[in-house]
SEDRENNU-342868 format. One record per atom (N, C-alpha, C): residue number from 1; residue in one letter; atom name; x, y, z. Coordinates in steps of 0.001 Angstrom, whole numbers, plus 500000, padded with zeros to 6 digits. Each point is the difference from the previous one (the first is absolute). Example, Ala and Ser with C-alpha at 12.3 -4.5 7.8 and 13.67 -1.06 7.14 Angstrom:
2
+------+------+------+--------+--------+--------+
! pavo ! gugu ! mivo !      X !      Y !      Z !
+------+------+------+--------+--------+--------+
!    1 !    a !    N ! 513190 ! 494310 ! 507800 !
!    1 !    a !   CA ! 499110 ! 501190 ! 500000 !
!    1 !    a !    C ! 500900 ! 501200 ! 500000 !
!    2 !    s !    N ! 499650 ! 501050 ! 499280 !
!    2 !    s !   CA ! 500820 ! 501190 ! 500060 !
!    2 !    s !    C ! 499230 ! 501090 ! 500730 !
+------+------+------+--------+--------+--------+
//
This chain:
87
+------+------+------+--------+--------+--------+
! pavo ! gugu ! mivo !      X !      Y !      Z !
+------+------+------+--------+--------+--------+
!    1 !    m !    N ! 513171 ! 477014 ! 478006 !
!    1 !    m !   CA ! 500748 ! 501156 ! 500448 !
!    1 !    m !    C ! 499470 ! 500412 ! 501366 !
!    2 !    t !    N ! 500886 ! 500267 ! 500935 !
!    2 !    t !   CA ! 499585 ! 500441 ! 501333 !
!    2 !    t !    C ! 500425 ! 501436 ! 500207 !
!    3 !    s !    N ! 499281 ! 500662 ! 500878 !
!    3 !    s !   CA ! 500302 ! 501390 ! 500296 !
!    3 !    s !    C ! 500203 ! 500152 ! 501501 !
!    4 !    n !    N ! 501071 ! 500607 ! 500386 !
!    4 !    n !   CA ! 500246 ! 500294 ! 501404 !
!    4 !    n !    C ! 499718 ! 501471 ! 500236 !
!    5 !    t !    N ! 499329 ! 500295 ! 501078 !
!    5 !    t !   CA ! 499717 ! 501390 ! 500319 !
!    5 !    t !    C ! 500503 ! 500311 ! 501395 !
!    6 !    l !    N ! 500529 ! 501184 ! 500166 !
!    6 !    l !   CA ! 500464 ! 500431 ! 501307 !
!    6 !    l !    C ! 498870 ! 500665 ! 500783 !
!    7 !    i !    N ! 498948 ! 500356 ! 499299 !
!    7 !    i !   CA ! 498881 ! 500686 ! 500631 !
!    7 !    i !    C ! 498916 ! 498993 ! 500335 !
!    8 !    q !    N ! 499657 ! 499911 ! 501272 !
!    8 !    q !   CA ! 498947 ! 499085 ! 500407 !
!    8 !    q !    C ! 498640 ! 500646 ! 499751 !
!    9 !    p !    N ! 499013 ! 499216 ! 499597 !
!    9 !    p !   CA ! 498674 ! 500566 ! 499760 !
!    9 !    p !    C ! 499370 ! 500439 ! 501306 !
!   10 !    e !    N ! 499108 ! 501000 ! 499885 !
!   10 !    e !   CA ! 499310 ! 500410 ! 501205 !
!   10 !    e !    C ! 498962 ! 498949 ! 500349 !
!   11 !    e !    N ! 499751 ! 499881 ! 501269 !
!   11 !    e !   CA ! 499036 ! 499026 ! 500486 !
!   11 !    e !    C ! 498777 ! 500748 ! 500506 !
!   12 !    i !    N ! 498819 ! 499552 ! 499585 !
!   12 !    i !   CA ! 498756 ! 500653 ! 500404 !
!   12 !    i !    C ! 499026 ! 498942 ! 500507 !
!   13 !    i !    N ! 499404 ! 500286 ! 501139 !
!   13 !    i !   CA ! 498979 ! 499125 ! 500571 !
!   13 !    i !    C ! 498728 ! 500824 ! 500167 !
!   14 !    h !    N ! 498877 ! 499476 ! 499512 !
!   14 !    h !   CA ! 498705 ! 500655 ! 500162 !
!   14 !    h !    C ! 499131 ! 499173 ! 500947 !
!   15 !    l !    N ! 499435 ! 500668 ! 500996 !
!   15 !    l !   CA ! 499100 ! 499351 ! 500944 !
!   15 !    l !    C ! 498705 ! 500798 ! 500069 !
!   16 !    s !    N ! 498878 ! 499304 ! 500109 !
!   16 !    s !   CA ! 498721 ! 500699 ! 500121 !
!   16 !    s !    C ! 499320 ! 499592 ! 501303 !
!   17 !    g !    N ! 499028 ! 500813 ! 500417 !
!   17 !    g !   CA ! 499290 ! 499731 ! 501236 !
!   17 !    g !    C ! 500820 ! 500337 ! 501235 !
!   18 !    i !    N ! 500919 ! 500943 ! 499870 !
!   18 !    i !   CA ! 500875 ! 500393 ! 501101 !
!   18 !    i !    C ! 499395 ! 501216 ! 500705 !
!   19 !    s !    N ! 499951 ! 499951 ! 501316 !
!   19 !    s !   CA ! 499438 ! 501127 ! 500760 !
!   19 !    s !    C ! 501026 ! 501124 ! 500120 !
!   20 !    w !    N ! 499483 ! 501205 ! 500269 !
!   20 !    w !   CA ! 500868 ! 501148 ! 500201 !
!   20 !    w !    C ! 500933 ! 499750 ! 501188 !
!   21 !    q !    N ! 499478 ! 499381 ! 501046 !
!   21 !    q !   CA ! 500807 ! 499711 ! 501189 !
!   21 !    q !    C ! 501154 ! 499048 ! 499665 !
!   22 !    t !    N ! 499733 ! 499000 ! 499172 !
!   22 !    t !   CA ! 501061 ! 499074 ! 499588 !
!   22 !    t !    C ! 501074 ! 500751 ! 499216 !
!   23 !    y !    N ! 499570 ! 500879 ! 499122 !
!   23 !    y !   CA ! 500944 ! 500819 ! 499225 !
!   23 !    y !    C ! 500863 ! 500845 ! 500936 !
!   24 !    e !    N ! 499375 ! 500656 ! 500963 !
!   24 !    e !   CA ! 500734 ! 500828 ! 500951 !
!   24 !    e !    C ! 501005 ! 499155 ! 500800 !
!   25 !    t !    N ! 499591 ! 498821 ! 500396 !
!   25 !    t !   CA ! 500880 ! 499102 ! 500752 !
!   25 !    t !    C ! 501195 ! 499584 ! 499153 !
!   26 !    l !    N ! 499745 ! 499661 ! 498743 !
!   26 !    l !   CA ! 501103 ! 499628 ! 499095 !
!   26 !    l !    C ! 500966 ! 501158 ! 499805 !
!   27 !    l !    N ! 499472 ! 501209 ! 499845 !
!   27 !    l !   CA ! 500871 ! 501171 ! 499856 !
!   27 !    l !    C ! 500913 ! 500145 ! 501210 !
!   28 !    a !    N ! 499417 ! 499841 ! 501183 !
!   28 !    a !   CA ! 500790 ! 500128 ! 501229 !
!   28 !    a !    C ! 501060 ! 498898 ! 500090 !
!   29 !    e !    N ! 499610 ! 498784 ! 499682 !
!   29 !    e !   CA ! 500928 ! 498869 ! 500103 !
!   29 !    e !    C ! 501110 ! 500057 ! 498953 !
!   30 !    l !    N ! 499690 ! 500531 ! 498833 !
!   30 !    l !   CA ! 500972 ! 500021 ! 498905 !
!   30 !    l !    C ! 500712 ! 501343 ! 499869 !
!   31 !    s !    N ! 499817 ! 500882 ! 500965 !
!   31 !    s !   CA ! 500560 ! 501349 ! 499889 !
!   31 !    s !    C ! 501530 ! 499988 ! 499878 !
!   32 !    y !    N ! 500639 ! 498990 ! 500533 !
!   32 !    y !   CA ! 501460 ! 499902 ! 499924 !
!   32 !    y !    C ! 500471 ! 499650 ! 498597 !
!   33 !    s !    N ! 499118 ! 499435 ! 499188 !
!   33 !    s !   CA ! 500381 ! 499563 ! 498652 !
!   33 !    s !    C ! 499608 ! 501056 ! 498979 !
!   34 !    r !    N ! 500965 ! 500768 ! 499558 !
!   34 !    r !   CA ! 499717 ! 501017 ! 498990 !
!   34 !    r !    C ! 499900 ! 499374 ! 498610 !
!   35 !    r !    N ! 500308 ! 498742 ! 499913 !
!   35 !    r !   CA ! 499965 ! 499319 ! 498704 !
!   35 !    r !    C ! 498589 ! 499702 ! 499546 !
!   36 !    l !    N ! 499086 ! 499763 ! 500932 !
!   36 !    l !   CA ! 498626 ! 499653 ! 499637 !
!   36 !    l !    C ! 499127 ! 501242 ! 499904 !
!   37 !    r !    N ! 499137 ! 500016 ! 499005 !
!   37 !    r !   CA ! 499034 ! 501085 ! 499829 !
!   37 !    r !    C ! 498604 ! 499407 ! 500132 !
!   38 !    l !    N ! 499193 ! 500575 ! 500872 !
!   38 !    l !   CA ! 498633 ! 499535 ! 500199 !
!   38 !    l !    C ! 499030 ! 501050 ! 499492 !
!   39 !    t !    N ! 498994 ! 499558 ! 499260 !
!   39 !    t !   CA ! 498949 ! 500869 ! 499501 !
!   39 !    t !    C ! 498668 ! 499381 ! 500374 !
!   40 !    y !    N ! 499116 ! 500823 ! 500546 !
!   40 !    y !   CA ! 498701 ! 499500 ! 500456 !
!   40 !    y !    C ! 498890 ! 500840 ! 499390 !
!   41 !    s !    N ! 498972 ! 499345 ! 499509 !
!   41 !    s !   CA ! 498829 ! 500695 ! 499475 !
!   41 !    s !    C ! 498780 ! 499105 ! 500118 !
!   42 !    r !    N ! 499056 ! 500427 ! 500834 !
!   42 !    r !   CA ! 498699 ! 499344 ! 500121 !
!   42 !    r !    C ! 500089 ! 498485 ! 500195 !
!   43 !    g !    N ! 500831 ! 499580 ! 500938 !
!   43 !    g !   CA ! 500100 ! 498578 ! 500315 !
!   43 !    g !    C ! 500992 ! 499223 ! 499164 !
!   44 !    n !    N ! 500622 ! 500671 ! 499028 !
!   44 !    n !   CA ! 501003 ! 499349 ! 499148 !
!   44 !    n !    C ! 501384 ! 500482 ! 500402 !
!   45 !    l !    N ! 500883 ! 499046 ! 500215 !
!   45 !    l !   CA ! 501361 ! 500310 ! 500421 !
!   45 !    l !    C ! 500977 ! 499506 ! 498954 !
!   46 !    e !    N ! 500922 ! 500870 ! 499634 !
!   46 !    e !   CA ! 501074 ! 499630 ! 499084 !
!   46 !    e !    C ! 501314 ! 500156 ! 500757 !
!   47 !    i !    N ! 500792 ! 498960 ! 499992 !
!   47 !    i !   CA ! 501324 ! 500027 ! 500608 !
!   47 !    i !    C ! 501006 ! 499827 ! 498866 !
!   48 !    m !    N ! 500919 ! 500951 ! 499888 !
!   48 !    m !   CA ! 500935 ! 499965 ! 498886 !
!   48 !    m !    C ! 501431 ! 500163 ! 500510 !
!   49 !    a !    N ! 500878 ! 499230 ! 499433 !
!   49 !    a !   CA ! 501438 ! 500144 ! 500220 !
!   49 !    a !    C ! 500580 ! 500473 ! 498663 !
!   50 !    p !    N ! 500172 ! 501322 ! 499851 !
!   50 !    p !   CA ! 500461 ! 500531 ! 498719 !
!   50 !    p !    C ! 501381 ! 499477 ! 499608 !
!   51 !    s !    N ! 500174 ! 499799 ! 498723 !
!   51 !    s !   CA ! 501289 ! 499558 ! 499471 !
!   51 !    s !    C ! 500933 ! 501206 ! 499882 !
!   52 !    p !    N ! 501290 ! 499761 ! 499897 !
!   52 !    p !   CA ! 500926 ! 501119 ! 499771 !
!   52 !    p !    C ! 499643 ! 500765 ! 498724 !
!   53 !    e !    N ! 499525 ! 499295 ! 498981 !
!   53 !    e !   CA ! 499604 ! 500654 ! 498749 !
!   53 !    e !    C ! 498848 ! 500974 ! 500258 !
!   54 !    h !    N ! 499040 ! 499599 ! 500808 !
!   54 !    h !   CA ! 498869 ! 500864 ! 500358 !
!   54 !    h !    C ! 500508 ! 501291 ! 500638 !
!   55 !    e !    N ! 500961 ! 499880 ! 500900 !
!   55 !    e !   CA ! 500543 ! 501161 ! 500699 !
!   55 !    e !    C ! 500748 ! 500929 ! 499045 !
!   56 !    i !    N ! 500713 ! 499434 ! 499031 !
!   56 !    i !   CA ! 500712 ! 500812 ! 499015 !
!   56 !    i !    C ! 499009 ! 500810 ! 499178 !
!   57 !    y !    N ! 498932 ! 499349 ! 499514 !
!   57 !    y !   CA ! 498986 ! 500711 ! 499211 !
!   57 !    y !    C ! 499299 ! 501059 ! 500842 !
!   58 !    k !    N ! 499726 ! 499693 ! 501265 !
!   58 !    k !   CA ! 499339 ! 500957 ! 500887 !
!   58 !    k !    C ! 500841 ! 501267 ! 500133 !
!   59 !    k !    N ! 501290 ! 499828 ! 500214 !
!   59 !    k !   CA ! 500896 ! 501134 ! 500178 !
!   59 !    k !    C ! 500115 ! 500812 ! 498713 !
!   60 !    t !    N ! 500116 ! 499322 ! 498861 !
!   60 !    t !   CA ! 500109 ! 500680 ! 498710 !
!   60 !    t !    C ! 498739 ! 500798 ! 499691 !
!   61 !    m !    N ! 498830 ! 499398 ! 500225 !
!   61 !    m !   CA ! 498738 ! 500701 ! 499749 !
!   61 !    m !    C ! 499841 ! 501196 ! 500938 !
!   62 !    g !    N ! 500427 ! 499839 ! 501249 !
!   62 !    g !   CA ! 499937 ! 501103 ! 500951 !
!   62 !    g !    C ! 500829 ! 501189 ! 499537 !
!   63 !    r !    N ! 501193 ! 499727 ! 499515 !
!   63 !    r !   CA ! 500862 ! 501076 ! 499495 !
!   63 !    r !    C ! 499378 ! 500679 ! 498790 !
!   64 !    f !    N ! 499392 ! 499198 ! 499128 !
!   64 !    f !   CA ! 499342 ! 500553 ! 498814 !
!   64 !    f !    C ! 498864 ! 500945 ! 500409 !
!   65 !    v !    N ! 499156 ! 499550 ! 500916 !
!   65 !    v !   CA ! 498861 ! 500820 ! 500442 !
!   65 !    v !    C ! 500491 ! 501275 ! 500674 !
!   66 !    e !    N ! 501017 ! 499898 ! 500858 !
!   66 !    e !   CA ! 500524 ! 501194 ! 500671 !
!   66 !    e !    C ! 500568 ! 501003 ! 499002 !
!   67 !    t !    N ! 500728 ! 499513 ! 499000 !
!   67 !    t !   CA ! 500564 ! 500885 ! 498982 !
!   67 !    t !    C ! 498908 ! 500662 ! 499184 !
!   68 !    l !    N ! 499001 ! 499220 ! 499588 !
!   68 !    l !   CA ! 498889 ! 500539 ! 499220 !
!   68 !    l !    C ! 499237 ! 501058 ! 500798 !
!   69 !    a !    N ! 499730 ! 499715 ! 501266 !
!   69 !    a !   CA ! 499284 ! 500953 ! 500847 !
!   69 !    a !    C ! 500795 ! 501298 ! 500160 !
!   70 !    e !    N ! 501299 ! 499861 ! 500157 !
!   70 !    e !   CA ! 500836 ! 501196 ! 500133 !
!   70 !    e !    C ! 499976 ! 500831 ! 498724 !
!   71 !    e !    N ! 500125 ! 499347 ! 498855 !
!   71 !    e !   CA ! 499993 ! 500714 ! 498717 !
!   71 !    e !    C ! 498652 ! 500677 ! 499724 !
!   72 !    l !    N ! 498906 ! 499369 ! 500426 !
!   72 !    l !   CA ! 498658 ! 500549 ! 499769 !
!   72 !    l !    C ! 499519 ! 500864 ! 501165 !
!   73 !    n !    N ! 500880 ! 500200 ! 500977 !
!   73 !    n !   CA ! 499681 ! 500795 ! 501182 !
!   73 !    n !    C ! 498736 ! 499504 ! 500701 !
!   74 !    i !    N ! 499943 ! 498698 ! 500204 !
!   74 !    i !   CA ! 498876 ! 499361 ! 500692 !
!   74 !    i !    C ! 500496 ! 499528 ! 501355 !
!   75 !    r !    N ! 499271 ! 500366 ! 501048 !
!   75 !    r !   CA ! 500379 ! 499564 ! 501346 !
!   75 !    r !    C ! 499569 ! 498550 ! 500200 !
!   76 !    i !    N ! 500928 ! 499195 ! 500455 !
!   76 !    i !   CA ! 499687 ! 498606 ! 500333 !
!   76 !    i !    C ! 500489 ! 499724 ! 501414 !
!   77 !    y !    N ! 499467 ! 498965 ! 500573 !
!   77 !    y !   CA ! 500380 ! 499591 ! 501339 !
!   77 !    y !    C ! 500473 ! 498549 ! 499956 !
!   78 !    p !    N ! 501314 ! 499783 ! 499838 !
!   78 !    p !   CA ! 500508 ! 498623 ! 499951 !
!   78 !    p !    C ! 499908 ! 499359 ! 501378 !
!   79 !    l !    N ! 499070 ! 499080 ! 500163 !
!   79 !    l !   CA ! 499745 ! 499396 ! 501286 !
!   79 !    l !    C ! 500581 ! 498599 ! 500132 !
!   80 !    g !    N ! 500649 ! 499506 ! 498984 !
!   80 !    g !   CA ! 500652 ! 498691 ! 500089 !
!   80 !    g !    C ! 499045 ! 498890 ! 500330 !
!   81 !    s !    N ! 500332 ! 499231 ! 501001 !
!   81 !    s !   CA ! 499188 ! 498846 ! 500383 !
!   81 !    s !    C ! 499021 ! 500341 ! 501129 !
!   82 !    t !    N ! 499448 ! 501199 ! 499942 !
!   82 !    t !   CA ! 499050 ! 500435 ! 501014 !
!   82 !    t !    C ! 498776 ! 499090 ! 499984 !
!   83 !    t !    N ! 499523 ! 499661 ! 501178 !
!   83 !    t !   CA ! 498807 ! 499164 ! 500130 !
!   83 !    t !    C ! 498834 ! 500870 ! 500427 !
!   84 !    f !    N ! 498949 ! 499982 ! 499207 !
!   84 !    f !   CA ! 498759 ! 500681 ! 500359 !
!   84 !    f !    C ! 499066 ! 498948 ! 500566 !
!   85 !    k !    N ! 499530 ! 500230 ! 501206 !
!   85 !    k !   CA ! 499159 ! 498992 ! 500657 !
!   85 !    k !    C ! 498547 ! 500403 ! 499955 !
!   86 !    r !    N ! 499213 ! 499103 ! 499436 !
!   86 !    r !   CA ! 498549 ! 500177 ! 499954 !
!   86 !    r !    C ! 499369 ! 498618 ! 499944 !
!   87 !    p !    N ! 499292 ! 499626 ! 501070 !
!   87 !    p !   CA ! 499399 ! 498654 ! 500005 !
!   87 !    p !    C ! 498983 ! 499885 ! 498926 !
+------+------+------+--------+--------+--------+
//
């Protein structure tokens, strides 16, 4: 039995031994591509191309958190794909 899926899996690449400068250069070079997400921590770089399924779950969870915060009168700051930079 075969299964066809319309949703492509997300692709993730992990690299280690990457300098902060290399990370900054990649961010600048890939800034036009909103499809790729880069995460850097202590020399480890993760490059991810989220699947459409990932984006659907992200949006659904965001709505859930916003609704819960509103009902519990908790202030939240939805920052989306904000990048915090710290070498």
